[in-house]
N, C-alpha and C positions, 0 to 999 in steps of 0.2 A: 512385181507390185508397183515399182516406180514407173514402168512403162504404162501400166493400166491407169495410174494416176495422171500421167501426162496426157494420155488419150482422152481421159475424162475431162480435163481442163480444156483441151482443144475442142472437144465435142460441145462443151458448154459455150465456148466462144463462138462456135459456128451457129449454135442455136440462137444466141443473143443477136448475132449479125443478121440472121434470117428474120428475126422478129423486128429489128430496127428497120430493115429494108422494106418490110411489109407495112409497118405502122407509121413510119415517119416519111412524109413526102420529101423528095430531093436529098434524102440522106446518102444515097449512092454517090451523088455529086460531091458532097463535102468529104465523104470517106475516101473517094478516089483522089481528090485534090490533096488531102492530108498525106497520102502516100506518094503520089506522083511528083509533087513539088519538091520535097527534099531529095527524091531520087534524081530529078532533073538537075537540081543544083549540084549533086555529086558528079553527075555525068559531065556537066559543063566544066567543073574544076579538073576532072580527069582528062578532058580533051586538051586543056591548056597547060596541064602539068608537064614537067620536063622529062620524066622517065616513067617506065611501065609500072614499077612498084607503087609510085605515088598515085598513078591512075587507078590501079586496082584498089588501093586504100580508099580513095575518094568514092569509088563506086560502091564498095562494101559499106562505107560510112553513110552514104546516101540511102542505101537499102535499110540499114539498121535505124537510122533517124526517121525514115519514112514509116517503118513499122511502129516505132515509138509514138510518133504523132498520130498515126492511125488509131492505135489503142486508146490514146488520150481522148481523141475526138469521139470514138465509139463509146467510151465511158461517160462522157458528158451528155451525149445524146440519149444513152440508156437511162442515166439519172433523171434527165428531164422527162422522159417517157414514164418512168416510175412515179414521179411526182404527179403527172397528169392522171395516172391510173388511181393514185391514192386520194386525190383531191375529193373531199366530201364523203369519203368512206369511213365507216365506223372502225376504229382501231388503227387509223393511219399513223398516229403518233407512235403507237406501239411498234409498228413495222419500221418506222424511222429509227427508233431507239435500238431496235434489234440489229438493223443492217447498216446504219449510217453513223452511229455515234462514235466520236473519237475515243481512242483508248485512254486519253487523259481524264475522261469523265467516267463517273460511276452511276449506274442507274439500272432499273429493271424494266422490261417491257410490260410487266404486270402493273396495272394502275394501283395507286394507294387509296383512291376514293372512286366510287362509281355509284350512279343512281339507276333507277328503273328505266329511265329514258336513254340509257347507254352513254350519258355524259360522263367523262372520265377525267381523272387528275393523276398526273405522273410527277414523281419527284426525282430530280437529278442533282448530282453534286459535282462541282468542278472548281477551277481556280476562282471564278467569280463568287462562289459560295453555293447556296441552295437555290435551285431554279425549279419552280412549280409550273408545270405546263398543263393547261386545261384544254379539253377538246369537247365540242358540242355547242349548245346554245349558251351564250355568256351569262345571261341573267339566271338561267336555270342551274348552271354549274357554279355560280358565284359562292353559294354557301359552302360547298365542298372545298373550294379554293381557300376560303377564309379559315375553315377548320384545319386544313393541311398546313396553312401558313402559321396559325397559332401553335399547332403541335410542334413544328420545326423550331419556332422561336423559343418555345419552352425547353426543348431538348438541347439546342445549340444556340443560346441567346447572343453570343458574340459573333455569329456568322451572318453575313448579309443574305437576305432572302429576296428573290426576284420572281415575278409572275409573268407568264406569257400565255396568251389565249389563241387557240387555233380553231378556225371555223369560218362560217359565212360572215360572222360579225367580228372577225379577228384576222390573224395572219393566215396566209395560204400555207399549205403544208411545206412547200419548197422554201419558204422564208423562215421557217421555224428555227432551224439550227444556225442559219446565217445571223439571225437576230441574237440568238443565245451566245454565239461565239464572239460577238462584238462587245459583250459585257466586260467591264474592267476587272482584272484580277484583284482578289481581296485576301485570299489565303494561299499558303504555300502548297506545293504539290504533295508534300508529305502529309499535310493536314487533310487532304481530300479523302483519303482512305479512312482516316480516323473519324471524320465527320460522318461519312457514309455508314460506317460500321455502327456508330453510336445511334444514328437515326434508325437503322434497320433492327437494332437490338431492343430499342425502347419504344419506338413508335408502334401504333396499332398495325397489325398485319393486314395485307390486302384482303385475306379471306374473311377477317372480322368485319370488313367494310362492305362486303357483298350484300346487296339488298335481297330480300326474300324472293324466291322464284328463280334465282340463278344457281345452277348446279356447280358447287365448288370443285367437284371431282373432275370437271372438264377444264379446269384452269391449272396451268403448271405453276410450280412453286417459284417465288421470286428469286431471281439470281442476279446479283450485282455484276456489272461488267467491269 
């Protein structure tokens, strides 16, 4: 079982690498340098070291550091490619919440508000308080944002509420979490779960906010992270 899991992870890494090399120009150069430069540094120190054991340690250290830097650079390139693919797509914020949200935050990839034009509103809870993220056309989604904001203010009146808009007339998808993580902390970590649970238990459910014409059986239940 462990061997199959390990092979699966290696296979996923190879698939990601192939995709990056195919889609991102000159990615091979940056990935090569990320591994070779630490390795070269290890070899240099190995050559000038006084004994064989130190030389071996330096070479092994260079290889391990090279692999680490390689994975970091690959991750950064992959993330940038993901943002490019999500830009302008319906449900981009949902994908971001599902795959990129820090564990210290609580949210669901299911929107708390949505209209027939597929403009959506998401509610997240973290140390800064409640963050309402809207996606779509700003003027069209504004009433939904106001409604979600009033609802949160009624349920947790002492918690700060922030709003962020993502779209052609707002932030790019890659700037969403960067902007959110810059907000100042206002509540304790222990309060994050309490606030999130209170909102989820009292606020209107996402299903009740779905406009007519949308099949609720095709939407998964909200699940806080």
